[in-house]
Structures are given as structure tokens and as C-alpha cells.
RODRENVEX-122030 format. One record per residue (C-alpha): residue number from 1; x, y, z. Coordinates in steps of 0.5 Angstrom, whole numbers. Layout:
% RODRENVEX-122030
<node><num>NUM</num><X>X</X><Y>Y</Y><Z>Z</Z></node>
...
This chain:
% RODRENVEX-122030
<node><num>1</num><X>0</X><Y>0</Y><Z>0</Z></node>
<node><num>2</num><X>3</X><Y>7</Y><Z>-1</Z></node>
<node><num>3</num><X>4</X><Y>11</Y><Z>5</Z></node>
<node><num>4</num><X>-1</X><Y>15</Y><Z>7</Z></node>
<node><num>5</num><X>-7</X><Y>10</Y><Z>5</Z></node>
<node><num>6</num><X>-12</X><Y>9</Y><Z>10</Z></node>
<node><num>7</num><X>-13</X><Y>2</Y><Z>13</Z></node>
<node><num>8</num><X>-20</X><Y>0</Y><Z>14</Z></node>
<node><num>9</num><X>-26</X><Y>4</Y><Z>12</Z></node>
<node><num>10</num><X>-31</X><Y>2</Y><Z>7</Z></node>
<node><num>11</num><X>-35</X><Y>6</Y><Z>1</Z></node>
<node><num>12</num><X>-42</X><Y>7</Y><Z>1</Z></node>
<node><num>13</num><X>-47</X><Y>11</Y><Z>-4</Z></node>
<node><num>14</num><X>-52</X><Y>12</Y><Z>2</Z></node>
<node><num>15</num><X>-50</X><Y>20</Y><Z>2</Z></node>
<node><num>16</num><X>-51</X><Y>20</Y><Z>-6</Z></node>
<node><num>17</num><X>-58</X><Y>17</Y><Z>-6</Z></node>
<node><num>18</num><X>-60</X><Y>21</Y><Z>0</Z></node>
<node><num>19</num><X>-58</X><Y>28</Y><Z>-3</Z></node>
<node><num>20</num><X>-59</X><Y>26</Y><Z>-11</Z></node>
<node><num>21</num><X>-63</X><Y>20</Y><Z>-11</Z></node>
<node><num>22</num><X>-58</X><Y>16</Y><Z>-15</Z></node>
<node><num>23</num><X>-56</X><Y>9</Y><Z>-14</Z></node>
<node><num>24</num><X>-51</X><Y>5</Y><Z>-18</Z></node>
<node><num>25</num><X>-53</X><Y>0</Y><Z>-23</Z></node>
<node><num>26</num><X>-46</X><Y>-4</Y><Z>-24</Z></node>
<node><num>27</num><X>-45</X><Y>-9</Y><Z>-19</Z></node>
<node><num>28</num><X>-39</X><Y>-10</Y><Z>-15</Z></node>
<node><num>29</num><X>-37</X><Y>-17</Y><Z>-19</Z></node>
<node><num>30</num><X>-39</X><Y>-13</Y><Z>-26</Z></node>
<node><num>31</num><X>-35</X><Y>-7</Y><Z>-24</Z></node>
<node><num>32</num><X>-29</X><Y>-11</Y><Z>-21</Z></node>
<node><num>33</num><X>-29</X><Y>-16</Y><Z>-28</Z></node>
<node><num>34</num><X>-29</X><Y>-9</Y><Z>-32</Z></node>
<node><num>35</num><X>-24</X><Y>-6</Y><Z>-28</Z></node>
<node><num>36</num><X>-19</X><Y>-12</Y><Z>-29</Z></node>
<node><num>37</num><X>-21</X><Y>-13</Y><Z>-36</Z></node>
<node><num>38</num><X>-19</X><Y>-5</Y><Z>-37</Z></node>
<node><num>39</num><X>-12</X><Y>-6</Y><Z>-33</Z></node>
<node><num>40</num><X>-11</X><Y>-12</Y><Z>-38</Z></node>
<node><num>41</num><X>-12</X><Y>-8</Y><Z>-44</Z></node>
<node><num>42</num><X>-8</X><Y>-2</Y><Z>-41</Z></node>
<node><num>43</num><X>-2</X><Y>-5</Y><Z>-37</Z></node>
<node><num>44</num><X>2</X><Y>2</Y><Z>-37</Z></node>
<node><num>45</num><X>-4</X><Y>4</Y><Z>-32</Z></node>
<node><num>46</num><X>-2</X><Y>-1</Y><Z>-27</Z></node>
<node><num>47</num><X>2</X><Y>3</Y><Z>-21</Z></node>
<node><num>48</num><X>9</X><Y>1</Y><Z>-20</Z></node>
<node><num>49</num><X>8</X><Y>-1</Y><Z>-13</Z></node>
<node><num>50</num><X>3</X><Y>-5</Y><Z>-15</Z></node>
<node><num>51</num><X>7</X><Y>-9</Y><Z>-20</Z></node>
<node><num>52</num><X>12</X><Y>-10</Y><Z>-15</Z></node>
<node><num>53</num><X>7</X><Y>-13</Y><Z>-10</Z></node>
<node><num>54</num><X>5</X><Y>-18</Y><Z>-15</Z></node>
<node><num>55</num><X>12</X><Y>-20</Y><Z>-18</Z></node>
<node><num>56</num><X>14</X><Y>-21</Y><Z>-11</Z></node>
């Protein structure tokens, strides 16, 4: 993890729904799969620190 990244916590859209009436339509599973596919198609977008962690 890069220094300064917080440990723990979670993402929530509750406030967006409350203020804007917006709810996401992409599931976590679909979003992660799309992100992985995008990273595979754009390997230069993977941060150096993440590449080192995978290679170790």
C-alpha cells in the first residue's frame, strides 16, 4: 500500500442516494471484472508499486 493510504473503512453510496436519489446499476462483481479487463488492456495504467507487489 502506498504510504498515507488509510487502513480499513468502506465505500458507501448512501449519501448520494439521500442527496441525489442516485443508486449504482453496476454490481461489485461486474465492476471488478470490467476493471480487471481494462487493466489487462492497459497494463501501463498499473502503478509501479502494484506491479512490484505482484512480482514478489
